[in-house]
C-alpha beads as a LAMMPS data file, in Angstrom:
LAMMPS data file: protein, C-alpha beads

95 atoms
94 bonds

1 atom types
1 bond types

-500.0 500.0 xlo xhi
-500.0 500.0 ylo yhi
-500.0 500.0 zlo zhi

Masses

1 110.0

Atoms # bond

1 1 1 -249.740 -249.710 -279.688
2 1 1 -250.963 -252.936 -278.326
3 1 1 -254.165 -254.409 -277.184
4 1 1 -255.901 -254.874 -274.046
5 1 1 -257.346 -258.715 -272.957
6 1 1 -260.705 -256.183 -272.893
7 1 1 -260.116 -255.782 -276.857
8 1 1 -259.378 -252.146 -276.018
9 1 1 -256.950 -249.935 -277.065
10 1 1 -255.542 -246.749 -276.777
11 1 1 -256.296 -243.919 -280.376
12 1 1 -252.884 -241.490 -280.227
13 1 1 -254.166 -238.050 -278.816
14 1 1 -253.121 -236.810 -282.269
15 1 1 -255.509 -238.916 -283.968
16 1 1 -257.898 -238.421 -281.714
17 1 1 -257.764 -234.824 -281.932
18 1 1 -257.377 -234.826 -285.720
19 1 1 -260.391 -236.632 -285.921
20 1 1 -262.052 -234.603 -283.825
21 1 1 -263.958 -236.930 -281.045
22 1 1 -264.201 -236.981 -277.335
23 1 1 -264.400 -239.451 -273.561
24 1 1 -268.047 -240.562 -274.450
25 1 1 -268.366 -239.801 -278.924
26 1 1 -270.107 -241.927 -280.359
27 1 1 -267.658 -244.225 -282.664
28 1 1 -269.250 -247.131 -284.984
29 1 1 -266.819 -249.534 -286.667
30 1 1 -266.961 -251.915 -289.516
31 1 1 -264.232 -254.049 -291.172
32 1 1 -263.014 -252.907 -294.400
33 1 1 -260.992 -256.476 -295.345
34 1 1 -258.632 -257.004 -292.445
35 1 1 -258.669 -253.616 -291.988
36 1 1 -260.551 -251.998 -289.283
37 1 1 -262.489 -248.777 -289.541
38 1 1 -264.186 -246.960 -286.842
39 1 1 -266.207 -243.580 -287.548
40 1 1 -266.585 -240.942 -285.900
41 1 1 -270.781 -240.277 -284.853
42 1 1 -270.836 -237.504 -282.721
43 1 1 -268.257 -235.905 -280.426
44 1 1 -271.026 -234.555 -277.985
45 1 1 -270.206 -236.966 -275.541
46 1 1 -271.131 -237.092 -271.200
47 1 1 -272.606 -233.172 -271.786
48 1 1 -274.839 -234.379 -274.722
49 1 1 -275.524 -238.021 -272.314
50 1 1 -276.584 -235.862 -269.778
51 1 1 -278.871 -232.843 -271.312
52 1 1 -280.354 -235.941 -273.141
53 1 1 -281.366 -237.200 -268.968
54 1 1 -282.669 -233.638 -268.266
55 1 1 -284.130 -233.242 -271.268
56 1 1 -286.111 -236.834 -270.745
57 1 1 -286.909 -236.276 -266.726
58 1 1 -287.301 -232.984 -268.475
59 1 1 -290.590 -234.432 -270.302
60 1 1 -291.889 -237.434 -267.127
61 1 1 -292.524 -234.895 -264.496
62 1 1 -294.533 -232.688 -267.032
63 1 1 -296.271 -235.941 -267.840
64 1 1 -296.743 -236.607 -264.062
65 1 1 -300.012 -234.927 -262.051
66 1 1 -299.548 -231.884 -261.055
67 1 1 -299.106 -233.030 -257.251
68 1 1 -295.925 -235.126 -258.546
69 1 1 -294.257 -232.272 -260.215
70 1 1 -293.857 -231.447 -256.327
71 1 1 -292.580 -234.543 -255.145
72 1 1 -289.027 -235.535 -255.348
73 1 1 -287.268 -238.498 -254.908
74 1 1 -287.644 -240.115 -252.167
75 1 1 -291.145 -239.183 -251.695
76 1 1 -291.818 -240.461 -254.708
77 1 1 -290.031 -243.860 -254.074
78 1 1 -291.949 -243.658 -250.664
79 1 1 -294.806 -243.635 -252.249
80 1 1 -294.815 -246.483 -254.823
81 1 1 -292.992 -248.599 -252.436
82 1 1 -296.092 -247.461 -250.534
83 1 1 -296.102 -247.768 -246.142
84 1 1 -293.177 -249.604 -244.015
85 1 1 -294.188 -252.051 -241.600
86 1 1 -293.250 -250.861 -238.692
87 1 1 -290.015 -253.293 -237.765
88 1 1 -290.348 -255.146 -234.727
89 1 1 -288.628 -257.912 -232.412
90 1 1 -291.587 -260.466 -231.916
91 1 1 -291.924 -260.285 -236.140
92 1 1 -288.343 -261.356 -235.731
93 1 1 -288.967 -264.511 -233.038
94 1 1 -287.456 -262.137 -230.522
95 1 1 -289.931 -260.548 -227.340

Bonds

1 1 1 2
2 1 2 3
3 1 3 4
4 1 4 5
5 1 5 6
6 1 6 7
7 1 7 8
8 1 8 9
9 1 9 10
10 1 10 11
11 1 11 12
12 1 12 13
13 1 13 14
14 1 14 15
15 1 15 16
16 1 16 17
17 1 17 18
18 1 18 19
19 1 19 20
20 1 20 21
21 1 21 22
22 1 22 23
23 1 23 24
24 1 24 25
25 1 25 26
26 1 26 27
27 1 27 28
28 1 28 29
29 1 29 30
30 1 30 31
31 1 31 32
32 1 32 33
33 1 33 34
34 1 34 35
35 1 35 36
36 1 36 37
37 1 37 38
38 1 38 39
39 1 39 40
40 1 40 41
41 1 41 42
42 1 42 43
43 1 43 44
44 1 44 45
45 1 45 46
46 1 46 47
47 1 47 48
48 1 48 49
49 1 49 50
50 1 50 51
51 1 51 52
52 1 52 53
53 1 53 54
54 1 54 55
55 1 55 56
56 1 56 57
57 1 57 58
58 1 58 59
59 1 59 60
60 1 60 61
61 1 61 62
62 1 62 63
63 1 63 64
64 1 64 65
65 1 65 66
66 1 66 67
67 1 67 68
68 1 68 69
69 1 69 70
70 1 70 71
71 1 71 72
72 1 72 73
73 1 73 74
74 1 74 75
75 1 75 76
76 1 76 77
77 1 77 78
78 1 78 79
79 1 79 80
80 1 80 81
81 1 81 82
82 1 82 83
83 1 83 84
84 1 84 85
85 1 85 86
86 1 86 87
87 1 87 88
88 1 88 89
89 1 89 90
90 1 90 91
91 1 91 92
92 1 92 93
93 1 93 94
94 1 94 95
């Protein structure tokens, strides 16, 4: 087994399956003497992260005033940025 230039190593599939870790799982690294210990902290992976993000987005939307709750992302960004000035040639030194 080799470590890449970025410090990455591939955990063999049989070990990942035995430990119950999947892509996106959170792990903790510790050092015991000269041994590197990898301890799984959670196996939810990307599914749990997506659920957390959706829950956070729902909490933010619920905290917004009713008129903002109905707006889409583009409408909210337009509100935050303010009116867009018209683009014309005179503003850029053109007749």
